[in-house]
C-alpha positions, 0 to 999 in steps of 0.5 A, a space after each residue: 480456509 485461510 485465516 482472514 484479516 480485516 483491512 482498514 485503509 486510512 484516509 491518508 492512504 486513500 487520498 494518496 492512491 487517488 492522487 496517483 491514479 488521477 496523475 497517471 490517468 492524465 498520462 495513460 488510462 491503461 496505466 491508471 487502470 493497472 495501478 488500481 487493479 494491482 492495488 485491489 489485488 494487494 489489498 486482497 493479499 493482505 486479507 489472507 497473508 500480510 506477513 509475507 511482506 517485509 518490515 520496512 528496512 528504512 524505518 527508524 521507528 521502534 515498531 516499523 511498518 511492513 511494506 508491500 511493493 505493487 505496480 512496479 514502483 508503488 509501496 503500500 505501508 501497513 501495520 498488523 495488530 492481531 487480526 487487523 491490518 491498517 494501511 497507512 500510506 501509499 507512496 510512489 518509490 520515486 518520490 522523496 520519502 520525507 515529503 508530506 
């Protein structure tokens, strides 16, 4: 059986995902459902192999987060510490990364 990691999702990442799904649902319920499904799938992947995703090449932090691309244009930023994966942010690649 594959090694299991505990995934913790920050309140900020949860709020960001909800905002993206709500925005998409105003345009297309199907697109919002796909985003939600792909997010759930990426979380499942993090539970078994978070190291398959690269370190963020654009980060200037001493310990940069890893980043997983999902649903074609969304990025999930996370850190791995032992058996724990901490999801810190969900971002639309089309947005300004410096926007809070």
